[in-house]
C-alpha positions in Angstrom: 73.1 125.4 272.5 75.1 122.9 270.4 72.9 119.8 269.8 76.0 117.5 269.3 76.9 118.2 273.1 75.2 115.7 275.8 73.6 119.0 277.5 71.9 119.6 274.1 70.8 115.9 273.6 69.2 116.0 277.4 67.7 119.5 276.6 66.0 118.2 273.5 64.2 115.4 275.6 63.1 117.8 278.2 62.6 116.8 281.9 61.9 113.4 281.5 64.9 112.7 279.5 67.1 114.3 282.3 65.3 112.1 285.0 66.2 108.9 282.8 69.9 110.2 282.8 69.8 110.3 286.5 68.2 106.9 286.8 71.1 105.6 284.4 73.7 106.9 286.9 72.0 105.5 289.8 71.8 102.1 288.0 75.5 102.0 287.2 76.0 102.9 290.6 73.9 99.9 291.8 75.5 97.2 289.8 78.9 98.6 290.8 78.0 98.5 294.5 76.1 95.3 294.3 78.9 93.6 292.7 81.4 94.7 295.3 79.3 93.7 298.0 78.8 90.2 296.7 82.5 90.0 296.3 83.1 90.8 299.9 80.3 88.6 301.0 81.9 85.4 299.1 78.9 85.0 297.2 81.1 83.1 294.5 83.2 81.3 297.3 81.9 78.0 298.6 85.0 75.6 298.7 85.9 76.3 302.3 82.4 75.9 303.5 82.2 72.6 301.8 85.5 71.3 303.2 84.2 72.2 307.0 81.0 70.5 306.2 82.9 67.5 305.0 84.8 67.5 308.3 81.9 68.2 310.4 80.1 65.0 308.8 83.3 63.1 309.5 83.3 63.8 313.2 85.7 66.7 313.3 83.5 69.2 314.9 86.0 71.4 316.3 88.4 71.5 313.0 85.0 72.3 311.3 84.4 75.4 313.3 87.9 76.4 313.5 87.8 76.5 309.8 84.9 78.6 309.5 85.5 81.3 312.2 87.7 83.7 310.5 85.5 83.6 307.3 82.9 86.2 306.6 81.3 84.6 303.4 77.6 84.3 303.4 77.8 80.2 303.4 80.5 80.2 306.0 78.6 82.4 308.4 75.5 80.3 308.0 77.3 77.0 308.2 79.2 78.1 311.4 75.8 79.5 313.0 74.4 76.0 312.3 77.2 74.1 313.8 77.3 76.1 316.9 73.6 75.8 317.5 73.8 72.1 317.0 76.8 72.0 319.8 74.9 74.2 322.2 73.8 72.0 325.3 70.9 74.6 326.1 69.0 73.9 322.8 67.1 71.2 321.3 67.5 70.1 318.0 64.3 71.8 316.9 65.5 75.0 318.5 69.0 74.8 317.0 67.0 74.5 313.4 65.0 77.6 314.2 68.2 79.6 315.2 69.7 78.7 312.1 66.7 79.5 310.0 66.8 83.0 311.5 70.4 83.6 310.9 70.0 82.5 307.3 67.1 84.6 306.7 69.4 87.7 307.7 72.2 86.7 305.3 69.7 86.2 302.6 68.1 89.5 303.2 71.8 90.8 302.8 72.4 89.2 299.7 69.3 90.5 298.2 69.7 94.1 299.4 69.6 96.8 296.5 67.7 94.5 294.3 64.2 96.2 294.8 65.9 99.6 293.6 67.0 97.8 290.7 63.5 96.3 290.2 62.1 99.6 290.5 64.2 101.2 288.0 63.8 98.4 285.4 59.9 99.1 285.7 59.9 102.8 285.7 62.4 103.8 283.3 60.2 102.7 280.4 57.4 104.5 281.8 59.1 107.9 282.4 60.3 107.4 278.6 56.9 106.6 277.4 55.5 109.8 279.6 58.1 111.9 277.8 57.4 110.8 274.3 53.5 111.5 275.2 54.1 114.8 276.4 56.4 115.7 273.5 53.9 114.4 271.0 51.2 116.4 272.6 53.5 119.6 272.4 54.5 118.8 268.7 50.8 118.4 267.5 49.8 121.6 269.6 52.4 123.5 267.6 51.0 122.2 264.3 47.7 123.3 265.3 49.0 126.7 266.0 50.7 127.0 262.8 47.5 126.4 260.7 47.9 125.7 257.1 51.4 127.1 257.0 52.6 124.2 259.0 56.1 123.1 257.9 56.2 119.0 257.9 60.0 119.4 258.7 59.4 120.8 262.0 56.6 118.5 262.9 58.9 115.7 262.3 61.6 117.1 264.2 59.3 117.6 267.3 58.4 113.8 266.8 61.7 112.3 266.8 62.6 114.5 269.7 59.8 113.5 271.6 60.7 109.6 270.8 64.1 110.1 272.3 62.7 109.6 276.1 61.2 106.3 275.0 64.5 105.1 273.5 66.6 106.3 276.5 64.1 104.8 279.2 64.6 101.1 277.3 68.2 101.7 277.3 68.2 101.9 281.1 65.7 99.2 281.8 67.3 96.8 279.7 70.7 96.7 281.7 69.0 97.1 284.9 66.6 94.0 284.2 69.8 92.1 283.1 71.7 93.1 286.3 68.8 92.2 288.3 68.3 88.4 286.8 71.9 87.9 287.4 72.0 89.3 291.1 68.7 87.2 291.8 70.6 84.1 290.3 73.6 84.5 292.6 71.3 84.9 295.9 69.3 81.8 294.6 72.6 79.8 294.4 73.6 81.1 297.8 70.5 80.0 299.4 70.3 76.7 297.8 74.0 75.9 299.0 73.2 77.2 302.5 70.0 75.1 302.8 72.4 72.1 301.5 75.1 73.0 304.1 72.4 73.4 306.9 70.9 70.0 306.1 74.1 68.0 306.0 75.0 69.7 309.4 71.8 68.3 311.1 71.8 65.1 309.8 75.2 64.2 310.8 75.5 62.4 314.1 75.8 65.3 316.9 78.8 65.9 319.0 76.9 64.4 322.0 76.5 61.0 320.2 80.0 61.0 319.1 81.3 61.6 322.9 79.1 58.7 323.9 
């Protein structure tokens, strides 16, 4: 097999390198999928929710709810749930806050879906690479022992650098996975902070009943 081909490169690294290659494909797919999901859930869109909260605090409760109802962003769905809970005559304020907290937990779980997988890849990819290197080094020194006094240093060196391929490949997968994980976590933390701020502003505003009185 031609060593210049991708398949030749993977064959040199053995099963560990093949597994790391599969993890690299999975990492790319997870990053693209998570970015797409965050775009769909409006992780970077909060202007409409801010306007709705401002309307709510000004007493325009119906207008605030109407502004949020067609929107599917995480912030908008949380703010809408808080407003509807605050308006519900069958719930006390404490019950309304509990319901809002329940909805918020579900939305935050949605925002963090897929992050565990990236965390796992960032952890195990270097370990798999190290395992492949250790196994390769064992095979290289075993070949050196079998060859006895006629050992060729060039053959040993070739076996060692082939074994080190898996460590480099494992790090090459773990680094972008860790960077993407940190970025997605920062986005989720920002969304969580915005949702907590919106809920606080909604529940500290004068309730609809007080306005009607």
